[in-house]
Kinemage of the C-alpha trace (Angstrom):
@kinemage 1
@onewidth
@group {chain A} dominant
@subgroup {mainchain}
@vectorlist {calphas} color= white
{ca met a 1} P 62.699 1.884 -32.081
{ca glu a 2} L 60.359 4.705 -33.021
{ca asp a 3} L 57.951 2.193 -34.535
{ca ile a 4} L 57.759 0.335 -31.253
{ca lys a 5} L 56.937 3.568 -29.421
{ca ile a 6} L 54.142 4.325 -31.874
{ca ile a 7} L 52.742 0.824 -31.524
{ca leu a 8} L 52.939 1.019 -27.724
{ca met a 9} L 51.213 4.415 -27.717
{ca asp a 10} L 48.468 3.018 -29.918
{ca ile a 11} L 48.050 0.057 -27.572
{ca leu a 12} L 47.887 2.382 -24.564
{ca asn a 13} L 45.267 4.549 -26.287
{ca arg a 14} L 43.194 1.500 -27.068
{ca leu a 15} L 43.498 0.314 -23.489
{ca asp a 16} L 42.338 3.720 -22.253
{ca lys a 17} L 39.285 3.501 -24.512
{ca ile a 18} L 38.544 -0.016 -23.329
{ca glu a 19} L 38.846 1.116 -19.722
{ca glu a 20} L 36.421 3.995 -20.359
{ca gln a 21} L 33.934 1.627 -21.947
{ca leu a 22} L 34.302 -0.798 -19.082
{ca asn a 23} L 33.657 1.973 -16.568
{ca lys a 24} L 30.524 3.002 -18.473
{ca met a 25} L 29.344 -0.597 -18.526
{ca asn a 26} L 29.935 -0.923 -14.789
{ca thr a 27} L 27.926 2.227 -14.158
{ca ile a 28} L 25.057 0.914 -16.272
{ca gln a 29} L 25.252 -2.465 -14.550
{ca glu a 30} L 24.959 -0.801 -11.131
{ca glu a 31} L 21.889 1.131 -12.299
{ca val a 32} L 20.312 -2.067 -13.610
{ca lys a 33} L 21.110 -3.793 -10.323
{ca lys a 34} L 19.379 -1.038 -8.331
{ca ser a 35} L 16.383 -1.101 -10.648
{ca thr a 36} L 16.149 -4.875 -10.372
{ca leu a 37} L 16.231 -4.672 -6.595
{ca asn a 38} L 13.406 -2.119 -6.672
{ca met a 39} L 11.386 -4.374 -8.961
{ca asp a 40} L 12.023 -7.355 -6.669
{ca asn a 41} L 10.747 -5.333 -3.718
{ca his a 42} L 7.662 -4.321 -5.662
{ca ile a 43} L 6.925 -7.898 -6.691
{ca glu a 44} L 7.293 -9.011 -3.080
{ca phe a 45} L 4.857 -6.288 -2.008
{ca ile a 46} L 2.293 -7.325 -4.632
{ca asn a 47} L 2.616 -10.989 -3.660
{ca asp a 48} L 2.026 -10.121 -0.021
{ca ile a 49} L -1.088 -8.150 -0.898
{ca tyr a 50} L -2.358 -10.958 -3.101
{ca asp a 51} L -1.831 -13.482 -0.303
{ca asn a 52} L -3.882 -11.294 2.037
{ca val a 53} L -6.724 -10.754 -0.436
{ca lys a 54} L -6.828 -14.183 -2.041
{ca lys a 55} L -8.935 -16.012 0.538
{ca pro a 56} L -11.614 -13.348 1.055
{ca leu a 57} L -11.854 -12.845 -2.696
{ca ser a 58} L -12.263 -16.585 -3.262
{ca tyr a 59} L -14.959 -16.691 -0.624
{ca val a 60} L -16.946 -13.892 -2.272
{ca ser a 61} L -16.446 -15.401 -5.714
{ca asn a 62} L -17.694 -18.784 -4.546
{ca lys a 63} L -20.756 -17.208 -2.939
{ca ile a 64} L -21.588 -15.349 -6.136
{ca asn a 65} L -21.134 -18.488 -8.222
{ca asn a 66} L -23.355 -20.468 -5.876
{ca tyr a 67} L -26.018 -17.782 -6.065
{ca met a 68} L -25.808 -17.728 -9.855
{ca asp a 69} L -26.164 -21.509 -9.992
{ca tyr a 70} L -29.124 -21.375 -7.631
{ca ser a 71} L -30.793 -18.611 -9.683
{ca ser a 72} L -30.248 -20.592 -12.848
{ca lys a 73} L -31.856 -23.672 -11.341
{ca leu a 74} L -34.845 -21.631 -10.167
{ca arg a 75} L -35.389 -20.271 -13.689
{ca glu a 76} L -35.309 -23.796 -15.050
{ca leu a 77} L -38.087 -24.776 -12.672
{ca asp a 78} L -40.357 -21.987 -13.899
């Protein structure tokens, strides 16, 4: 009978340790979840900015490229 009590106490101790580890893991998981949400919000913000800047930036880039092509053609004529 005493052996069974010892075994049960050991099992209960192990369960307590497992429960502690599980609680720590849950805490870490909640922190990761919050961090992920913050990163998602940041990515959304950056995408919104990019969408607003994309067209004007493309316009300027195309104008510069056209000018460079024109300048190159003029040099070839000289």
